[in-house]
C-alpha positions as CSV (number, residue, x, y, z in Angstrom):
1,X,-57.7,11.6,-25.8
2,X,-57.4,8.6,-23.6
3,X,-53.8,7.7,-25.3
4,X,-52.6,11.3,-24.6
5,X,-53.9,11.3,-20.9
6,X,-51.8,7.9,-20.4
7,X,-48.8,9.7,-22.2
8,X,-49.0,12.9,-20.0
9,X,-49.6,10.4,-16.7
10,X,-46.6,8.2,-17.7
11,X,-44.4,11.4,-18.3
12,X,-45.5,12.9,-15.0
13,X,-44.4,9.6,-13.3
14,X,-41.1,9.5,-14.8
15,X,-40.2,13.2,-14.0
16,X,-41.5,12.7,-10.5
17,X,-39.3,9.5,-10.2
18,X,-36.4,11.2,-11.9
19,X,-36.5,14.2,-9.4
20,X,-36.9,11.6,-6.5
21,X,-34.1,9.9,-7.5
22,X,-32.0,13.0,-7.6
23,X,-33.2,14.1,-4.4
24,X,-32.1,10.6,-3.1
25,X,-28.4,11.2,-4.0
26,X,-28.5,14.7,-2.6
27,X,-29.7,13.7,0.5
28,X,-26.6,11.6,1.1
29,X,-24.5,14.6,0.3
30,X,-26.3,17.5,2.2
31,X,-28.5,18.4,4.9
32,X,-32.4,17.3,4.6
33,X,-34.2,20.7,4.0
34,X,-37.4,19.1,5.5
35,X,-36.0,19.0,8.9
36,X,-38.7,20.7,11.1
37,X,-36.2,22.7,13.1
38,X,-35.1,24.8,10.2
39,X,-38.9,26.2,10.2
40,X,-38.7,26.8,14.0
41,X,-39.0,30.4,15.3
42,X,-37.6,31.5,18.4
43,X,-40.0,32.1,21.0
44,X,-40.6,35.4,22.7
45,X,-39.5,36.4,26.2
46,X,-42.1,35.8,28.9
47,X,-44.5,38.7,29.4
48,X,-45.3,39.2,32.9
49,X,-48.1,41.3,34.5
50,X,-47.5,44.2,36.2
51,X,-46.4,44.0,40.0
52,X,-45.3,40.4,39.5
53,X,-41.6,39.5,40.6
54,X,-39.4,39.0,37.3
55,X,-38.2,35.4,37.6
56,X,-34.1,34.7,36.9
57,X,-33.7,33.8,33.5
58,X,-30.4,31.5,32.8
59,X,-28.5,31.9,29.4
60,X,-26.7,28.8,29.3
61,X,-28.1,28.0,25.9
62,X,-28.1,31.2,24.3
63,X,-27.3,31.5,20.8
64,X,-24.5,34.0,20.5
65,X,-24.3,36.4,17.4
66,X,-22.6,36.0,14.3
67,X,-19.2,37.4,15.0
68,X,-17.2,39.5,12.2
69,X,-14.7,37.1,12.0
70,X,-17.0,33.8,11.5
71,X,-16.5,31.4,8.4
72,X,-18.6,32.5,5.7
73,X,-18.6,29.0,3.8
74,X,-21.4,27.0,2.9
75,X,-24.0,26.3,5.4
76,X,-27.3,24.8,5.9
77,X,-28.6,22.7,2.8
78,X,-25.3,23.7,0.7
79,X,-23.3,22.2,3.4
80,X,-21.9,18.7,2.3
81,X,-22.2,16.4,5.3
82,X,-20.9,13.1,3.7
83,X,-18.3,11.0,5.6
84,X,-14.7,12.1,4.9
85,X,-12.5,9.5,2.8
86,X,-9.9,8.0,5.2
87,X,-6.4,7.2,4.0
88,X,-5.9,3.1,4.5
89,X,-2.4,2.4,5.3
90,X,-2.6,-1.2,4.3
91,X,1.1,-1.5,2.8
92,X,3.4,-3.0,5.4
93,X,5.6,-0.4,7.2
94,X,2.9,2.6,5.9
95,X,1.1,4.5,8.4
96,X,-1.0,7.7,8.3
97,X,-0.2,11.2,9.5
98,X,-2.5,11.9,12.6
99,X,-4.5,15.1,12.5
100,X,-3.7,15.9,8.8
101,X,-6.0,17.0,6.3
102,X,-4.0,16.2,3.3
103,X,-3.9,12.8,1.1
104,X,-0.7,11.7,2.3
105,X,0.8,8.4,3.8
106,X,4.0,7.6,5.4
107,X,6.5,4.6,4.7
108,X,9.2,3.2,6.5
109,X,11.9,0.7,5.0
110,X,10.7,-2.9,5.6
111,X,13.0,-4.8,3.0
112,X,16.6,-3.6,2.0
113,X,16.7,-5.3,-1.5
114,X,15.7,-2.0,-3.2
115,X,16.0,1.6,-1.8
116,X,12.4,2.9,-0.4
117,X,11.8,5.8,-2.7
118,X,12.6,3.3,-5.7
119,X,10.1,0.9,-4.5
120,X,7.4,3.6,-3.9
121,X,8.1,5.2,-7.7
122,X,8.3,1.6,-9.3
123,X,4.8,0.8,-7.8
124,X,3.2,4.0,-8.5
125,X,4.5,3.8,-12.3
126,X,3.4,0.2,-12.6
127,X,-0.1,1.4,-11.1
128,X,-0.5,3.9,-13.8
129,X,0.8,1.7,-16.5
130,X,-1.7,-1.0,-15.8
131,X,-4.4,1.2,-16.1
132,X,-3.3,3.1,-19.4
133,X,-2.6,6.4,-17.5
134,X,0.3,8.5,-19.1
135,X,3.1,10.2,-17.1
136,X,3.5,13.9,-18.3
137,X,6.5,14.8,-16.0
138,X,8.4,12.5,-13.8
139,X,11.5,14.4,-11.8
140,X,13.4,11.6,-9.9
141,X,15.6,14.1,-8.4
142,X,13.1,16.3,-7.2
143,X,10.7,13.2,-6.2
144,X,8.0,14.5,-8.0
145,X,5.4,13.1,-10.7
146,X,2.5,14.5,-12.6
147,X,-0.1,12.4,-14.3
148,X,-1.7,12.9,-17.4
149,X,-5.8,12.8,-17.7
150,X,-7.8,10.0,-15.9
151,X,-10.9,9.7,-17.5
152,X,-13.9,7.8,-15.8
153,X,-16.8,7.6,-18.2
154,X,-20.2,6.6,-16.7
155,X,-22.9,6.2,-19.5
156,X,-24.9,3.6,-17.9
157,X,-28.7,3.7,-17.3
158,X,-29.9,5.4,-14.3
159,X,-31.9,3.7,-11.4
160,X,-35.0,1.3,-11.9
161,X,-37.2,4.2,-11.1
162,X,-35.8,6.6,-13.8
163,X,-36.7,6.4,-17.6
164,X,-33.7,9.0,-18.1
165,X,-29.9,8.1,-19.2
166,X,-27.2,10.4,-17.8
167,X,-23.8,10.3,-19.5
168,X,-21.0,11.4,-17.3
169,X,-17.4,11.7,-17.9
170,X,-15.0,12.8,-15.3
171,X,-11.4,13.8,-16.2
172,X,-8.5,14.4,-13.4
173,X,-4.8,14.9,-13.1
174,X,-2.8,14.4,-10.2
175,X,0.5,15.4,-8.9
176,X,2.6,12.9,-6.7
177,X,5.5,14.3,-4.4
178,X,7.6,12.2,-2.4
179,X,9.6,13.6,0.9
180,X,12.3,11.4,1.7
181,X,14.2,11.8,4.9
182,X,18.0,12.0,4.6
183,X,18.6,8.5,5.7
184,X,16.7,7.4,3.1
185,X,14.4,4.8,5.1
186,X,11.2,6.8,5.7
187,X,9.4,8.9,3.2
188,X,6.1,10.6,3.0
189,X,3.8,10.4,-0.2
190,X,1.8,13.5,-1.0
191,X,-1.3,13.6,-3.5
192,X,-2.5,16.5,-5.1
193,X,-5.4,17.2,-7.4
194,X,-4.0,19.5,-10.0
195,X,-6.7,19.7,-12.8
196,X,-10.2,18.6,-12.8
197,X,-13.0,18.5,-15.7
198,X,-16.7,16.9,-15.5
199,X,-19.1,16.7,-18.1
200,X,-22.8,15.8,-17.4
201,X,-24.6,15.3,-20.7
202,X,-24.1,18.9,-22.3
203,X,-23.0,20.5,-19.1
204,X,-19.4,21.1,-18.4
205,X,-18.2,21.5,-14.7
206,X,-14.5,22.8,-14.2
207,X,-14.9,23.5,-10.4
208,X,-14.7,21.1,-7.5
209,X,-15.1,22.0,-3.8
210,X,-11.9,21.4,-1.5
211,X,-14.2,18.7,0.6
212,X,-14.7,16.7,-2.8
213,X,-11.2,17.4,-4.2
214,X,-9.8,15.8,-1.0
215,X,-12.1,12.8,-1.4
216,X,-10.9,12.2,-5.0
217,X,-7.1,12.6,-3.6
218,X,-7.7,9.9,-1.1
219,X,-9.5,7.7,-3.3
220,X,-6.5,7.7,-5.9
221,X,-4.0,7.3,-3.3
222,X,-6.0,4.2,-1.6
223,X,-6.1,2.6,-5.0
224,X,-2.3,3.2,-5.2
225,X,-1.6,1.5,-1.9
226,X,-3.8,-1.3,-2.8
227,X,-1.8,-2.0,-5.8
228,X,1.4,-1.6,-3.8
229,X,0.3,-4.1,-1.5
230,X,-1.0,-6.6,-4.1
231,X,2.5,-6.4,-5.6
232,X,4.3,-7.1,-2.2
233,X,2.2,-10.1,-1.8
234,X,3.1,-11.3,-5.1
235,X,6.6,-10.8,-4.6
236,X,6.6,-12.5,-1.4
237,X,4.9,-15.5,-2.7
238,X,7.4,-15.7,-6.0
239,X,10.3,-15.3,-3.5
240,X,8.8,-18.2,-1.2
241,X,8.6,-20.5,-4.1
242,X,12.2,-19.7,-5.4
243,X,13.7,-20.4,-1.7
244,X,11.9,-23.6,-1.5
245,X,13.0,-24.6,-5.0
246,X,16.7,-26.3,-5.5
247,X,19.2,-24.1,-6.9
248,X,22.6,-25.3,-8.8
249,X,25.7,-25.4,-6.6
250,X,29.1,-25.5,-7.9
251,X,32.8,-25.4,-6.4
252,X,34.6,-22.3,-7.1
253,X,36.5,-19.4,-5.4
254,X,35.1,-16.1,-3.8
255,X,36.6,-12.8,-4.7
256,X,39.5,-13.2,-2.3
257,X,40.4,-16.2,-4.0
258,X,39.6,-18.7,-1.2
259,X,37.7,-22.1,-2.1
260,X,34.1,-21.5,-2.0
261,X,30.7,-22.7,-3.2
262,X,29.2,-20.8,-5.8
263,X,25.1,-20.4,-5.9
264,X,23.4,-19.7,-9.1
265,X,21.0,-17.5,-7.3
266,X,20.9,-13.9,-6.3
267,X,21.9,-12.9,-2.7
268,X,18.1,-12.5,-1.4
269,X,17.3,-16.0,-2.4
270,X,20.6,-17.6,-1.6
271,X,20.7,-16.1,2.0
272,X,17.0,-17.8,3.4
273,X,17.6,-20.8,1.2
274,X,21.1,-21.3,3.0
275,X,19.5,-21.0,6.3
276,X,17.3,-24.2,5.4
277,X,20.4,-26.0,4.3
278,X,22.4,-25.5,7.1
279,X,19.6,-26.8,9.4
280,X,19.1,-29.8,7.4
281,X,22.9,-30.5,7.6
282,X,23.2,-30.1,11.3
283,X,24.4,-26.7,11.8
284,X,22.9,-24.7,14.6
285,X,22.9,-21.1,14.0
286,X,24.2,-19.0,16.8
287,X,24.2,-15.4,15.5
288,X,23.8,-13.9,12.1
289,X,23.8,-10.5,10.4
290,X,22.3,-10.4,6.8
291,X,23.6,-6.9,6.0
292,X,27.2,-8.2,6.4
293,X,26.5,-11.7,5.1
294,X,28.0,-13.2,8.4
295,X,26.5,-16.4,10.1
296,X,28.1,-17.9,13.2
297,X,27.3,-21.7,13.5
298,X,28.1,-24.7,15.5
299,X,28.2,-28.4,13.6
300,X,26.4,-30.6,15.8
301,X,26.0,-33.6,13.2
302,X,23.5,-34.2,10.8
303,X,19.8,-35.2,11.5
304,X,20.1,-38.8,10.6
305,X,16.5,-39.6,10.3
306,X,15.8,-36.9,7.8
307,X,19.1,-37.3,6.1
308,X,18.8,-41.1,5.8
309,X,15.0,-41.1,4.0
310,X,16.4,-39.0,1.4
311,X,20.1,-40.1,0.7
312,X,22.4,-42.9,1.0
313,X,24.4,-43.5,4.3
314,X,27.5,-42.1,3.1
315,X,26.3,-38.7,2.8
316,X,27.4,-37.7,6.4
317,X,29.7,-34.3,6.2
318,X,33.4,-35.0,6.6
319,X,33.5,-32.1,9.0
320,X,34.7,-31.7,12.7
321,X,31.9,-30.9,15.2
322,X,33.0,-27.3,16.2
323,X,32.1,-23.6,15.6
324,X,32.4,-22.0,12.3
325,X,31.9,-18.9,10.5
326,X,29.7,-18.7,7.1
327,X,30.5,-15.7,5.0
328,X,28.0,-14.9,2.1
329,X,28.8,-12.4,-0.6
330,X,27.5,-11.3,-3.8
331,X,29.5,-12.1,-6.9
332,X,28.2,-11.1,-10.1
333,X,24.9,-12.9,-10.8
334,X,26.0,-15.7,-8.4
335,X,26.2,-15.8,-4.6
336,X,29.5,-17.2,-2.9
337,X,29.6,-18.9,0.3
338,X,32.8,-19.4,2.1
339,X,33.6,-21.6,5.5
340,X,35.9,-20.7,8.0
341,X,36.7,-21.6,11.3
342,X,36.4,-20.1,14.9
343,X,39.6,-18.2,14.3
344,X,38.4,-16.7,11.3
345,X,40.7,-18.7,9.1
346,X,39.5,-20.3,5.8
347,X,39.0,-23.9,5.6
348,X,41.4,-25.7,3.2
349,X,40.2,-26.2,-0.5
350,X,40.3,-29.9,0.4
351,X,37.9,-29.6,3.3
352,X,35.6,-27.5,1.3
353,X,35.9,-30.2,-1.7
354,X,35.3,-32.9,1.0
355,X,32.1,-31.2,2.2
356,X,30.8,-30.1,-1.2
357,X,28.7,-33.2,-2.0
358,X,26.5,-32.8,1.1
359,X,26.0,-29.4,0.2
360,X,25.2,-29.8,-3.1
361,X,22.6,-32.4,-2.6
362,X,20.6,-30.3,-0.1
363,X,20.8,-27.1,-2.0
364,X,19.5,-28.5,-5.1
365,X,16.8,-30.5,-3.5
366,X,13.3,-29.0,-4.0
367,X,10.7,-28.2,-1.2
368,X,12.7,-28.2,1.7
369,X,10.2,-27.9,4.7
370,X,10.9,-25.2,7.2
């Protein structure tokens, strides 16, 4: 009998703790039904004896009657009062749309190496691929992508105060849509939850509130943005290492048949690398335009202190101190560097050849300081 009483007592505690745990979770989502104001009754109007003057009553705090057009949604304990999810525009060039109730984020073009819409889709597909989420449909022309089921399984033990174990599985499918401006330098990414299915133990839930659906949409959007920002940081680190690493340089000809230097690197690496090289060789950059590959410089002589510490004394450029134009162009897998005088006339092949040794030494040097 004593053993039976003990078991009943433990079962009662377990049930109480389980219900308490459930109540704690619900309190975070809904109004606390124990609030005393819910049981408050409206006071009766003041009753005065006969012959007494009636005081003036103010109606500043009168509660109006519920109108015919009032919202008929959930109220009281059924109302979800949890904080709304916020879109976090952490990607460079991204921003939120003020006042929007949807899970959307806007992007502006920051880098010109890849079209904006291509960069966004590449990052999203990479995010899905890393998490093993299949793509059901991707229409690049109409800028729309639909995912397969994203499955979240939670079969861990409940809190310490509960002796129960809840098995919960959530499946979601999302649709991403990209609205690109006609100029291609701005775009808006929309996320929409299109399918939802949840199982808790043996119970199946296929419905989800609009409020909870938006939470899930914002959660996945923020996860995508975090992945995108991480990719950009890694790309910037790789690019910085490539820029500081020496690259091969050789004599050759540009697309117009002029004597030029050919760099064994793409344009995006050659351009910032060349700016470092020009500085080390004694060129002062007066103006530049990366989109056209044009740099206006003045040759003022090499930095003797830095140069002599690295190379021999015969490494000075065989070049007259004057104004020059340097033209950088993509040439297949390589990049050509051409030099012209202030009148936009190409330097002779012999001058390009004379200057080549100095250019080659600095261009192939590792860890140039900025």
